[in-house]
C-alpha positions as CSV (number, residue, x, y, z in Angstrom):
1,X,-103.7,9.9,78.0
2,X,-106.9,10.2,79.9
3,X,-110.1,8.8,78.5
4,X,-111.5,12.4,78.2
5,X,-108.3,13.6,76.4
6,X,-108.4,10.6,74.0
7,X,-112.0,11.2,73.3
8,X,-111.4,14.9,72.6
9,X,-108.5,14.1,70.2
10,X,-110.7,11.6,68.3
11,X,-113.5,14.1,68.0
12,X,-111.0,16.6,66.7
13,X,-109.7,14.1,64.1
14,X,-113.3,13.4,62.9
15,X,-114.1,17.1,62.7
16,X,-110.9,17.8,60.7
17,X,-111.5,14.9,58.3
18,X,-115.2,15.8,57.6
19,X,-114.2,19.5,57.4
20,X,-111.6,18.8,54.8
21,X,-114.1,16.8,52.7
22,X,-116.5,19.8,53.0
23,X,-113.8,22.2,51.8
24,X,-113.0,20.0,48.9
25,X,-116.7,19.7,47.8
26,X,-117.3,23.4,48.3
27,X,-114.2,24.1,46.1
28,X,-115.8,22.0,43.4
29,X,-119.0,24.0,43.8
30,X,-117.0,27.2,43.3
31,X,-115.5,25.9,40.1
32,X,-118.8,24.3,38.7
33,X,-120.9,27.3,39.4
34,X,-118.4,29.8,37.9
35,X,-118.0,31.6,41.3
36,X,-114.2,31.7,41.3
37,X,-114.3,35.5,40.9
38,X,-117.2,36.0,43.3
39,X,-114.9,38.0,45.5
40,X,-113.2,39.8,42.6
41,X,-109.4,39.7,42.6
42,X,-108.9,40.4,46.3
43,X,-107.7,37.9,49.0
44,X,-108.1,37.3,51.9
45,X,-110.8,39.9,51.9
46,X,-113.8,39.6,49.5
47,X,-114.2,42.5,47.1
48,X,-112.1,44.6,49.5
49,X,-114.4,43.9,52.4
50,X,-114.4,41.6,55.4
51,X,-118.1,40.9,55.0
52,X,-119.0,41.5,51.4
53,X,-122.4,42.6,49.8
54,X,-124.5,39.6,48.8
55,X,-124.7,38.0,45.4
56,X,-125.0,34.3,44.7
57,X,-121.4,34.0,43.3
58,X,-120.1,36.1,46.2
59,X,-121.9,34.0,48.8
60,X,-120.5,30.7,47.3
61,X,-116.9,32.0,47.1
62,X,-117.1,33.7,50.6
63,X,-118.6,30.6,52.3
64,X,-115.8,28.5,50.8
65,X,-113.2,30.8,52.2
66,X,-114.9,31.0,55.6
67,X,-115.1,27.2,55.9
68,X,-111.5,26.8,54.7
69,X,-110.4,29.2,57.5
70,X,-112.2,27.2,60.2
71,X,-110.7,24.0,58.7
72,X,-107.3,25.5,58.8
73,X,-107.7,26.0,62.6
74,X,-108.8,22.4,63.1
75,X,-105.9,21.1,61.0
76,X,-103.4,23.1,62.9
77,X,-104.8,22.0,66.3
78,X,-104.7,18.3,65.2
79,X,-101.2,18.6,63.9
80,X,-100.0,20.2,67.1
81,X,-101.9,17.6,69.3
82,X,-100.4,14.6,67.3
83,X,-96.8,16.0,67.4
84,X,-97.2,16.8,71.1
85,X,-98.4,13.3,71.9
86,X,-96.4,11.2,69.6
87,X,-93.4,13.4,68.5
88,X,-91.1,10.3,68.6
89,X,-93.4,8.3,66.1
90,X,-92.0,8.3,62.6
91,X,-95.4,7.9,61.0
92,X,-96.7,10.9,62.9
93,X,-93.6,12.9,61.8
94,X,-94.6,12.2,58.2
95,X,-98.4,12.5,58.3
96,X,-98.7,15.6,60.5
97,X,-96.5,17.9,58.4
98,X,-98.0,16.5,55.2
99,X,-101.5,17.3,56.4
100,X,-100.7,20.8,57.4
101,X,-98.4,21.5,54.5
102,X,-100.8,20.2,51.8
103,X,-103.5,22.4,53.3
104,X,-101.3,25.5,53.2
105,X,-100.3,24.6,49.7
106,X,-104.0,24.3,48.8
107,X,-104.7,27.8,50.3
108,X,-101.8,29.2,48.4
109,X,-102.9,27.9,45.1
110,X,-106.5,29.2,45.8
111,X,-105.1,32.6,46.6
112,X,-102.9,32.6,43.5
113,X,-105.9,31.6,41.3
114,X,-107.9,34.7,42.7
115,X,-105.2,37.3,42.5
116,X,-103.8,36.4,39.1
117,X,-105.1,34.5,36.1
118,X,-103.9,30.9,36.0
119,X,-103.6,28.4,33.2
120,X,-105.9,25.4,33.2
121,X,-102.8,23.3,33.9
122,X,-102.1,25.1,37.1
123,X,-105.7,25.2,38.2
124,X,-106.0,21.5,37.7
125,X,-103.3,20.9,40.2
126,X,-105.4,22.6,42.9
127,X,-107.7,19.7,43.0
128,X,-105.0,17.2,43.2
129,X,-103.4,19.0,46.2
130,X,-106.9,19.1,47.8
131,X,-107.1,15.2,47.5
132,X,-103.7,14.8,49.1
133,X,-104.8,17.2,51.9
134,X,-108.0,15.1,52.6
135,X,-106.3,11.7,52.2
136,X,-103.6,12.7,54.7
137,X,-106.2,14.1,57.2
138,X,-108.3,10.9,56.9
139,X,-105.2,8.6,57.5
140,X,-104.1,10.8,60.4
141,X,-107.6,10.3,61.9
142,X,-107.2,6.5,61.5
143,X,-103.8,6.8,63.3
144,X,-105.4,8.8,66.2
145,X,-108.2,6.1,66.6
146,X,-105.5,3.4,66.7
147,X,-103.2,5.1,69.0
148,X,-105.9,6.0,71.5
149,X,-107.2,2.4,71.5
150,X,-110.6,3.2,69.9
151,X,-109.8,1.0,66.9
152,X,-107.8,-2.1,66.4
153,X,-104.2,-1.3,65.3
154,X,-103.4,-3.4,62.3
155,X,-99.8,-4.4,62.2
156,X,-99.9,-6.7,59.2
157,X,-97.5,-5.6,56.4
158,X,-97.1,-7.0,53.0
159,X,-93.8,-8.8,52.6
160,X,-94.4,-8.9,48.9
161,X,-92.4,-6.1,47.4
162,X,-94.1,-6.4,44.1
163,X,-97.5,-5.8,45.8
164,X,-96.2,-2.7,47.6
165,X,-94.9,-1.3,44.3
166,X,-98.2,-2.1,42.7
167,X,-100.2,-0.2,45.3
168,X,-97.9,2.9,44.9
169,X,-98.0,2.7,41.2
170,X,-101.7,2.4,40.9
171,X,-102.1,5.2,43.4
172,X,-99.9,7.6,41.4
173,X,-101.6,6.6,38.2
174,X,-105.1,7.4,39.7
175,X,-103.7,10.8,40.8
176,X,-102.7,11.4,37.2
177,X,-106.2,10.5,36.0
178,X,-107.6,12.9,38.6
179,X,-105.4,15.7,37.2
180,X,-106.5,14.9,33.7
181,X,-110.2,15.1,34.8
182,X,-109.6,18.4,36.5
183,X,-107.9,19.7,33.4
184,X,-110.9,18.7,31.3
185,X,-113.1,20.7,33.7
186,X,-110.9,23.8,33.8
187,X,-110.5,23.9,29.9
188,X,-114.3,23.9,29.6
189,X,-114.5,20.9,27.3
190,X,-116.4,18.5,29.6
191,X,-119.2,18.1,27.1
192,X,-116.9,17.9,24.0
193,X,-118.1,14.3,24.1
194,X,-121.8,14.9,24.4
195,X,-122.9,11.2,25.0
196,X,-121.6,8.2,27.1
197,X,-120.0,5.7,26.7
198,X,-119.6,6.7,23.1
199,X,-118.1,10.0,22.2
200,X,-120.5,11.9,19.9
201,X,-121.7,8.5,18.5
202,X,-118.2,7.3,17.8
203,X,-116.0,4.7,19.6
204,X,-112.9,6.6,18.7
205,X,-113.7,10.4,18.0
206,X,-111.2,12.8,16.3
207,X,-108.4,13.2,18.7
208,X,-107.8,16.8,18.1
209,X,-109.4,19.6,20.2
210,X,-111.7,19.0,23.2
211,X,-113.0,15.7,22.2
212,X,-109.4,14.3,22.1
213,X,-108.8,15.5,25.7
214,X,-112.1,14.1,27.0
215,X,-111.5,10.8,25.2
216,X,-108.1,10.5,26.7
217,X,-109.6,11.0,30.2
218,X,-112.2,8.3,29.6
219,X,-109.6,5.8,28.4
220,X,-107.4,6.6,31.3
221,X,-110.4,6.3,33.8
222,X,-111.3,2.9,32.3
223,X,-107.8,1.7,32.8
224,X,-107.8,2.9,36.4
225,X,-110.9,0.9,37.1
226,X,-109.3,-2.2,35.6
227,X,-106.1,-1.6,37.6
228,X,-108.0,-1.3,40.9
229,X,-109.9,-4.4,40.2
230,X,-106.6,-6.2,39.5
231,X,-105.2,-4.7,42.7
232,X,-108.1,-5.9,44.7
233,X,-107.6,-9.5,43.4
234,X,-103.9,-9.2,44.3
235,X,-104.7,-7.9,47.8
236,X,-106.8,-10.9,48.4
237,X,-104.1,-13.2,47.1
238,X,-101.4,-11.8,49.5
239,X,-103.8,-11.3,52.3
240,X,-103.2,-7.6,52.9
241,X,-106.3,-5.3,53.3
242,X,-108.5,-7.1,50.8
243,X,-111.5,-5.2,52.1
244,X,-109.9,-1.9,51.6
245,X,-108.8,-2.8,48.1
246,X,-112.3,-3.9,47.1
247,X,-113.7,-0.7,48.6
248,X,-111.4,1.2,46.4
249,X,-112.5,-0.7,43.3
250,X,-116.2,-0.2,44.2
251,X,-115.6,3.5,44.6
252,X,-113.8,3.6,41.2
253,X,-116.8,2.0,39.6
254,X,-119.1,4.5,41.3
255,X,-116.8,7.3,40.1
256,X,-117.1,6.2,36.5
257,X,-120.8,6.0,36.8
258,X,-121.0,9.4,38.4
259,X,-118.9,10.7,35.4
260,X,-121.5,9.3,33.1
261,X,-124.2,11.1,35.1
262,X,-122.2,14.4,34.8
263,X,-122.5,14.0,31.0
264,X,-126.1,12.9,30.8
265,X,-127.3,15.7,33.2
266,X,-125.3,18.3,31.3
267,X,-123.0,19.2,34.2
268,X,-125.8,19.5,36.8
269,X,-124.5,20.9,40.1
270,X,-125.3,17.8,42.2
271,X,-123.8,15.3,39.8
272,X,-120.5,17.3,39.6
273,X,-120.3,17.6,43.4
274,X,-121.0,13.9,43.7
275,X,-118.3,13.2,41.2
276,X,-115.8,15.2,43.3
277,X,-116.9,13.7,46.6
278,X,-116.6,10.1,45.3
279,X,-113.1,10.8,44.0
280,X,-112.1,12.1,47.4
281,X,-113.3,8.9,49.1
282,X,-111.6,6.8,46.5
283,X,-108.3,8.6,47.1
284,X,-108.7,8.3,50.8
285,X,-109.2,4.5,50.4
286,X,-106.1,4.3,48.3
287,X,-104.1,6.3,50.9
288,X,-105.4,3.8,53.6
289,X,-104.3,0.9,51.5
290,X,-100.9,2.5,50.9
291,X,-100.4,2.8,54.7
292,X,-101.2,-0.8,55.2
293,X,-98.5,-1.9,52.9
294,X,-95.8,0.7,53.9
295,X,-96.2,0.9,57.7
296,X,-93.8,-1.6,59.3
297,X,-95.4,-4.4,61.2
298,X,-95.7,-3.7,64.8
299,X,-95.3,0.1,64.5
300,X,-98.0,0.5,67.1
301,X,-97.3,3.1,69.9
302,X,-96.6,1.9,73.4
303,X,-99.9,3.8,74.5
304,X,-102.0,1.8,72.1
305,X,-100.5,-1.5,73.3
306,X,-101.1,-0.4,76.9
307,X,-104.7,0.4,76.3
308,X,-105.3,-3.0,74.8
309,X,-103.3,-4.9,77.5
310,X,-104.9,-3.1,80.4
311,X,-108.4,-4.0,79.4
312,X,-109.6,-6.2,82.1
313,X,-112.9,-8.0,82.8
314,X,-114.5,-7.7,86.2
315,X,-116.3,-10.9,86.7
316,X,-118.0,-9.9,89.9
317,X,-119.5,-6.7,88.4
318,X,-119.7,-8.0,84.8
319,X,-118.2,-4.8,83.5
320,X,-115.2,-4.1,81.4
321,X,-112.8,-1.3,82.6
322,X,-109.9,0.4,81.0
323,X,-107.0,1.4,83.3
324,X,-106.3,5.2,83.1
325,X,-103.0,6.0,81.6
């Protein structure tokens, strides 16, 4: 791949990743401003129009759809580019379809939520799918940077089966906690515990109704922070991506604090959007860590190895050059 082509692919990967994060945060804005029906019950049109009349709720929902459409094009282009360039790479054959498929599923769930009433249990799954779409896009971007020689390809793999299972287990548990949090939001009981860290002044509140759901989410989130702290310690002990593991733990702490801010600010828009954004970054860090323990050592493409090997130093000119592939 020429240097210009590699640069273009890297920019495409960055744009797709940032765009997916923007779509996720804008989706949270739709939910937290009550704008889900800003375009009525019509999809993909908005109130039956391609360009609807302006209201605040309509503008929020319509802009979310517009950005999602642009992001869909970016993801499609990135998927096709990755498959065209590395169609024999098993990791690409997993990541590229996952990235595109989760985006299509996310769009389908969003359309279904607009056209027909959905239960909170179904609506909560939308956010979980959005996290998977963002995390798979982020990991795909990491792969693109490695394969094009812009980042050091890490081939270290944990040979500790217990640690691999721990990473997978904690990741699935965090996804469950996310689902429970989204369920809290969609059932409208976010402030059933009106203070923090206590719940209505009690260590253990009545477990029926909304306070029981919120309390269950808080206990599960506390356990997630503890598990991620333990995972970071284990990562350092086995020598596999300790920096990524500690990053995930730090984001989990930030996520818990942002949850407290959501309560104390009584669901202010910026606190709820920050809560969603930090969760997305946390899940991306966990996806990155999962890749580090699952990708076989040495599964670096021939192109990436050639870029590294063909880097030569010109002593006379004092310049580094990369041989064109």
